[in-house]
C-alpha positions, 0 to 999 in steps of 0.5 A: 085747307089752302089759299087758292089762286083766286083768292090770292087774286081777290085779296090783291084787287080788294087792297087795290082798290080800297074797296069791297065794292069796287073790287067786285064790279072789278072781279065780276062777282057778288060782294058776298061772293067776294066776302066769302071767299076773303073769308076763306081765305084768312081761315086758310092763313090763320088770321084776319088779313084785313081790318074793314072800317067805314070808309076804308080798308085797312091791312092787318100786320098778318095780311101786310105779311101775306100781300107780297106772297100773294103779288109774286104767286100772281105773277108767277101764274101769269110767267105760267101762261105766257111760258105755255103761250111760248112753248105751244108757238103761241104769239102773245102774251106780257113780260113783265120788265123791271129795272133802274132810270139809268138802265131803261135809258141805256143797254134796254133800247137795243135789246127791246128793238131786237125782242120786238123783232123776235117776239112781236106779238109777246107785249113788255111792261116795263117799270122804272125804279129810282134805286137798287133798292126799290127795285129789289123789293119790287122783283120781292113783291112778285111786280115783275118777272125779271129785274135787271139792274146792280147785283142785289143785296142778298138775293135768295133766286138766281141771278145771272152777270150781264156786264161790266157798266163804265161810268163816264164823267161829262163836262161841257166842251169848253170846261179848262179841265176837258180841254187840258184831258187826256180822255181821263181825269182824276175825280180828285182833280174837280174837288173844288167844283160844284156838281149836277148831282142827282136827287136824294133817293136816286142810286146815282146819288149815293154812287157819286158820293161814295166814289168821290169820297175815295177820291177825298172830297164831297161833291158841291151841288151846283143843281140835283137833276130828278131825271137821270137823262138830264144830268149829261146834259145840264153838264154840257150846258156848263153847269157842272162836272156829272158822272153818269154810266157812259150808255146813257149818253145819246150819239151826237152829244155836244159835251165831253165824255171823260174816264175817271182815273180810276176807273167807276165801274159796276156790274149789273145783272138780270135777277129773278124769284126762282127759276125762270120760264122759258120766255124770261130766260129766252128775254134775258139770254137776248139781254146778255147778247145785246146788252154791251153792245153798243158804246157812245164815242168818248171824245176828249 
């Protein structure tokens, strides 16, 4: 006996609601029918998936192993229906995109604007993550159709390079280091400064520590920004230098942007679990076309 998509949907719904009763109501089935399908799924995979406690549902070790694959299968099924609609010329469906905060602030908005003009009937659901590892785990668990971010380590599915993301040092306009600069700055020249850093768990925090370490120092912290978008604003307000992707800085920004010497760059990619369907491929093509079409001016 093989597991069915319906059984996997029932499992995911029970886990997400934490209750057979609420899951049955949401799925519009009776609770005995739901329990029967879960038992059939457990027989198909060869072991118990759920532990039924008096007031809760708990995944067994086998259940924890099966759940990510169940989510991925359901996401793939949704993509199949969206692809069928696309091929049939129907205006509708939904595309789930996962990315890191800096990408959703930088390269993604102009792409989404172009996509809306091209496919106005296809909804976009955006999931944002603070760290590349979280993004990779979410994609592996089937929470999105396409992930956009730094190159994932040891990713088994298709990966498409989008381009190289440039980083800039942000300073206040009256900062002495900005006044004396010629458009570039050595990070070592800022070794004695307190920085606008990022909250623990944000991938940019690790990147800042790493590049400063390569320059021979560990950055002191003036303030840690919970939101990536706040870092350049705090730096422009004079709280200290920061390092951010150039693309997240908005036009009209009143701080100073300097290219670090040596340059700080990272490759951005788009990746999927399996070969992408036509709808996902269409979005990835648009992404590759528009990803690095906008660059803020680097003032000195």
